[in-house]
C-alpha positions as CSV (number, residue, x, y, z in Angstrom):
1,M,-0.3,-15.0,27.7
2,N,0.5,-11.9,30.1
3,P,1.8,-8.6,28.1
4,T,5.3,-8.3,27.3
5,T,6.8,-5.2,27.4
6,A,10.3,-4.0,26.3
7,R,11.4,-0.4,27.0
8,T,14.4,1.5,25.7
9,P,16.2,4.3,28.1
10,N,14.7,7.8,26.3
11,G,11.3,6.5,27.5
12,L,10.0,4.3,24.3
13,D,8.0,1.6,25.4
14,L,6.5,-1.1,23.2
15,T,4.1,-4.0,24.6
16,Y,2.8,-7.3,23.0
17,H,-0.9,-8.3,23.8
18,Q,-2.4,-11.5,23.1
19,I,-6.2,-10.9,24.1
20,P,-8.7,-13.4,24.1
21,P,-12.2,-13.3,22.5
22,G,-14.4,-10.6,23.5
23,E,-11.9,-9.2,26.1
24,R,-11.1,-5.4,26.1
25,L,-7.7,-3.7,26.4
26,A,-7.5,-0.5,28.1
27,L,-5.6,2.2,26.8
28,S,-5.0,4.8,29.7
29,A,-4.8,8.7,28.7
30,R,-1.0,9.5,29.0
31,P,-0.5,13.4,28.4
32,E,3.1,13.3,27.6
33,Q,2.9,10.3,25.4
34,E,1.8,9.9,21.9
35,T,0.4,6.1,21.4
36,A,0.2,3.5,18.6
37,L,-2.2,0.6,18.4
38,I,-1.5,-2.0,16.1
39,L,-3.1,-5.1,15.0
40,L,-1.1,-8.0,14.0
41,S,-3.8,-10.7,13.7
42,G,-7.7,-11.0,14.4
43,Q,-10.1,-8.7,15.0
44,L,-9.9,-5.6,17.0
45,T,-12.8,-2.8,17.7
46,A,-11.7,0.2,19.1
47,A,-14.0,2.5,21.3
48,L,-12.4,6.1,20.4
49,P,-14.1,9.3,20.9
50,D,-15.4,9.6,17.4
51,G,-17.2,6.1,17.8
52,D,-16.3,2.4,17.3
53,H,-14.0,1.4,14.7
54,T,-13.1,-2.2,13.8
55,V,-10.1,-3.7,11.7
56,E,-9.3,-7.2,11.2
57,R,-5.7,-9.1,9.7
58,T,-5.1,-12.2,9.0
59,D,-1.6,-12.4,9.8
60,P,1.4,-10.2,9.4
61,F,3.3,-12.0,6.7
62,T,0.3,-11.6,4.6
63,A,-1.9,-9.0,5.3
64,P,-1.3,-4.9,5.5
65,A,-0.8,-3.3,8.8
66,A,-4.0,-1.8,10.5
67,G,-4.2,0.2,13.3
68,W,-4.2,3.5,15.3
69,H,-2.4,6.5,16.0
70,L,-4.0,8.1,19.0
71,P,-2.5,11.7,20.2
72,P,-1.7,12.7,24.0
73,G,-4.4,12.3,26.4
74,T,-6.5,10.2,24.5
75,E,-8.4,7.5,26.2
76,A,-9.5,4.4,24.5
77,T,-10.5,0.3,24.9
78,A,-10.1,-2.1,22.5
79,T,-12.3,-5.0,22.8
80,A,-11.0,-8.8,20.7
81,G,-13.2,-10.2,18.1
82,P,-14.5,-13.8,18.0
83,N,-11.2,-15.4,17.7
84,G,-9.2,-13.2,19.7
85,A,-6.4,-10.3,18.6
86,E,-2.9,-10.2,18.8
87,V,-1.6,-6.4,19.3
88,V,1.1,-4.3,20.0
89,E,0.8,-1.0,22.0
90,V,3.6,1.5,21.5
91,H,4.1,4.6,23.3
92,S,6.3,7.4,22.6
93,P,7.4,10.3,24.7
94,I,6.3,14.0,22.8
95,T,9.3,15.6,21.1
96,A,8.8,19.1,19.7
97,A,7.0,18.8,16.7
98,P,9.3,19.5,13.4
99,P,7.9,23.6,12.3
100,E,6.2,21.7,9.0
101,A,4.3,19.7,11.3
102,K,0.8,19.4,10.6
103,D,-2.2,18.6,13.2
104,T,-1.2,15.9,15.6
105,T,-4.1,16.0,17.9
106,A,-6.4,14.0,15.9
107,I,-6.9,10.4,15.9
108,T,-5.5,8.7,12.8
109,A,-6.6,5.2,11.3
110,I,-3.5,3.3,10.0
111,T,-3.5,2.3,6.5
112,A,-0.5,0.6,5.8
113,P,1.4,1.6,2.1
114,E,2.7,-0.7,-0.3
115,R,6.0,-2.4,0.8
116,E,9.0,-1.2,-0.2
117,V,11.8,-3.7,-1.5
118,R,15.0,-2.9,0.0
119,G,18.2,-5.0,-0.3
120,S,18.7,-7.7,-2.6
121,Q,19.3,-11.5,-2.9
122,S,20.2,-13.1,0.5
123,F,19.5,-9.8,2.1
124,E,16.5,-8.7,0.6
125,R,13.3,-7.7,2.6
126,H,10.4,-5.7,2.3
127,V,10.0,-2.6,4.4
128,T,6.7,-0.6,5.3
129,T,6.6,2.7,7.0
130,L,3.3,3.4,8.8
131,L,4.3,6.4,10.8
132,Q,6.7,9.3,10.9
133,P,6.6,13.2,11.3
134,P,4.7,15.6,10.6
135,Q,2.1,12.5,11.3
136,T,3.0,12.2,14.9
137,S,5.2,14.3,17.1
138,G,8.4,12.4,16.8
139,L,7.2,8.4,16.8
140,L,8.6,6.5,13.8
141,L,7.0,3.3,13.2
142,G,7.2,0.7,10.7
143,E,7.1,-3.1,9.6
144,T,9.8,-4.9,8.1
145,L,9.4,-8.8,6.2
146,A,12.4,-11.0,5.7
147,R,11.6,-14.3,3.9
148,D,13.3,-17.4,4.0
149,G,16.6,-17.1,6.2
150,R,17.4,-13.8,4.8
151,W,19.1,-10.8,6.4
152,S,17.5,-7.4,7.2
153,T,18.8,-4.0,8.7
154,Y,21.8,-5.2,6.4
155,P,24.3,-4.1,5.9
156,P,24.7,-3.4,10.0
157,H,23.7,0.6,10.5
158,R,23.3,2.4,13.6
159,H,21.8,5.7,14.3
160,Q,23.2,6.9,17.7
161,H,24.5,10.1,16.9
162,S,23.1,14.1,16.3
163,N,24.7,14.9,13.2
164,P,21.8,15.5,11.1
165,P,21.5,14.7,8.2
166,A,24.2,12.3,8.0
167,E,23.2,10.7,11.0
168,T,20.2,11.1,13.9
169,A,20.2,9.7,17.4
170,L,17.1,7.5,17.8
171,Q,16.9,4.3,19.9
172,E,14.6,1.5,18.8
173,A,12.3,-1.0,19.7
174,F,10.8,-4.1,17.8
175,A,8.3,-6.9,18.4
176,F,8.9,-10.0,16.3
177,R,7.0,-13.1,14.6
178,V,8.3,-16.0,13.6
179,R,7.1,-18.4,10.7
180,P,6.7,-21.6,11.2
181,S,6.6,-20.4,15.3
182,S,9.1,-23.0,16.0
183,G,11.8,-21.1,14.1
184,F,14.4,-18.5,15.7
185,G,16.3,-15.4,14.2
186,V,19.5,-13.6,15.5
187,L,20.2,-9.8,16.6
188,L,23.3,-8.7,16.5
189,T,24.4,-5.7,17.9
190,Y,28.1,-3.6,18.5
191,D,29.9,-0.6,18.8
192,E,33.1,-0.5,16.8
193,S,33.5,-4.1,15.5
194,V,31.7,-7.5,14.9
195,H,34.1,-9.0,16.5
196,D,32.7,-7.8,19.7
197,A,29.1,-8.3,18.9
198,H,26.5,-9.3,21.1
199,S,23.9,-11.9,19.8
200,T,20.3,-12.2,20.8
201,V,18.3,-14.8,20.1
202,I,15.1,-13.8,18.3
203,T,11.9,-16.0,19.1
204,D,8.2,-15.8,18.0
205,T,6.8,-12.9,19.9
206,S,9.7,-11.9,21.3
207,L,10.8,-8.1,21.7
208,A,13.9,-6.5,22.1
209,T,15.5,-2.9,22.3
210,V,18.5,-1.3,20.4
211,P,19.5,1.9,22.4
212,S,22.8,2.6,20.5
213,G,25.4,1.1,18.2
214,Y,25.6,-0.8,15.2
215,H,22.5,-3.6,14.7
216,T,21.5,-6.3,12.2
217,I,18.9,-9.0,11.9
218,A,19.0,-12.4,10.5
219,A,16.5,-15.1,9.9
220,A,17.1,-18.5,10.3
221,A,17.1,-20.8,7.2
222,G,13.8,-22.0,5.9
223,H,11.7,-19.2,8.3
224,D,10.2,-16.2,7.5
225,L,10.8,-13.1,10.0
226,Y,8.4,-10.1,10.6
227,Y,8.9,-7.2,13.4
228,L,7.5,-4.3,14.1
229,W,10.0,-1.3,14.6
230,A,9.6,1.6,16.5
231,A,12.3,4.6,17.0
232,H,12.2,7.7,19.0
233,G,14.8,10.5,19.5
234,E,14.9,12.8,22.4
235,A,15.8,15.8,19.4
236,D,16.1,14.4,16.3
237,T,12.5,13.2,14.6
238,R,14.3,11.9,11.4
239,L,15.6,8.9,10.5
240,A,19.2,8.8,9.1
241,M,21.2,6.0,9.1
242,H,24.8,5.7,9.8
243,T,26.1,2.2,7.4
244,D,28.8,0.6,9.4
245,P,32.0,1.6,6.7
246,A,33.4,-2.1,6.8
247,H,30.5,-2.8,4.9
248,A,28.7,-0.5,3.1
249,W,30.0,-1.5,0.2
250,L,27.2,-4.0,0.1
251,L,25.1,-1.2,-0.7
252,D,26.3,-1.0,-4.0
253,S,26.0,-4.9,-4.7
């Protein structure tokens, strides 16, 4: 399967790879961007400046995330294990680091914290934040898992306008997995009202972007939906979401 890429207008890009057993993925040095490499399934050995590092993951539905954050200008290669590797490569433009930022020049192994439960009942989902400033120079990265037909990124919210702390301006990209793989989900986006919403069908291994507007995601009944999300702002480095006022009452349910 050839790599597929999704890009936002502000320069965030996300590429999905299926690497055959024993084959290599070369990561070119990008002086103007920071990079994250996330393993979704299989085994991957990265040849990094400080040596070789191997990670394994059964699948994104049952096993925690693994991968690396590479600072600007870092060259690396990654080799798939005996059963291949399913990988997402993320590149994010450098944003001026916040004053409290720590050293973001070192390669960092990504180890996932405990998943956080958000929402309830039909919109309960599990969220893991993997990277954010000051670990990065602006990239925000995480995973969401919605089981058995549940909604996520719900109620609908946006992060379009730079008005901190109430709202920050971030564009977002997603890489999806669906279980069983024959299933699907739906991404809804709109500017003012759901009556004007645009729908995008989500299938297994599909990618999508949300440059602006309110958005929300639903899995089809009987299916689990996973997505890796990456967000980047040209000025803002924190995620502050504005919930659609028409549906904000659900936050208290």
